N, C-alpha and C positions, 0 to 999 in steps of 0.2 A: 544412507537419508542424503539427499540433494538440498544443498544447501544456496540461495538464491540471495544476492547484496544490492540492495537498489538504492540510488539515490534521487531527493528532490528538494526543489528550494521552496520556501515560503516568500511571501512577498514582505517586506522589511516594516514591518508596523505589529508593534507590541500587542495592539488591541488585537488584531486579525490571529497573531501568534496565539495569545489566549483563548481566544475562540477555537482554533483549532484544536488547541489543546482539551479543552472543554469537550467538542465533540466526539472524541477519543477516549475520553474516562468512563468506566465502569459506570456512572449513572446517567449519562447523556448517550451513550453508543446505541447505533441503530440495531436491534436486533437481528435483523435482515441480513445486515450487511455480515455479522461474523457467520453466522447460518451460510450464508453464501460462500464465505472464504473455506470455512470445512466444509461443504457437498463437493466442492472441485478437487478436494484431496490434499489442499494443505493442511499440514500436521500443527507445525506453530509457525505465529508471526509476531514481530518483535519490530517498532517503529522507538528509534532513538533521534533526539533533536539539541543541535549546539547551534545555538544564536538561531538561522533562519534556516539549517541545514538538515534534512531529516534524512536518517539511514534505516532502511526496513531491511530485516531478514526473516527470509525465508524457510523453513523447513518442510522439506517433501519427502514422499516415499523415493525408492530407487528408481523405480518405475513411473514416475511421475514426468507428465508432457508438459513442458509449461505453455506452449501457444494454446493447446487446445483445452487447457485448464482456464485460462483468460478469454478464449471464444466462449467457455460455457458461460464463465462468470458474467460477462457483458450483456446475458441475459436473464439472467435471474432476477426475481422482483426488486425492486426499488435500486437495483445497481445504478443505473444510469443515473436514477435521481439522485443520489449519493453523490455518486462523479461530479455531477452540475453545482451541488450543493458547496462541494469540499474547494471546485477550481477555484473559486473565487477567493479562495484564501491560498491558493497553491499559484495562481496567477497564470494559470492553464486555460484553456479552449472548456466551456463547458461541455462539449460533445466529447471531448477526450475521454478515451478508454484508461484504465487504472494502466496498462501496460504501454500506453502511450506517452502518460506524465511519467512516469518510474523509469530512471534511468539505469540500467543493470551493471554494476561494479564488477570490475575484472579482479580477480585475484591474486597478488603480486608475491605475495611472500607468505608461508606457510611453515610456521615452527618444526614440524615433524619431518619434512620432506628429504 
């Protein structure tokens, strides 16, 4: 399995952070977005938050092609709408794709190496 870890900052505004949390909750998520994430081959995705800092962990199969998956994700129903919707909370361009907002992190330590 492949693992990708990315980071992104939210606006430093408690109301915007609450709203971001709301739209990522089970009660308010956009079903099409979750379905799209699965449709491009992502097995699991988690987002963690500390203050304004987000960290996203993505698990995918060994043969997963990140760029091809992101290219496909960008074309799926409501994905561009979702990216524009959350960009106002993230401080990103409304036209930015997910892979343009989230910055890939480099693993610098692994306990079992």
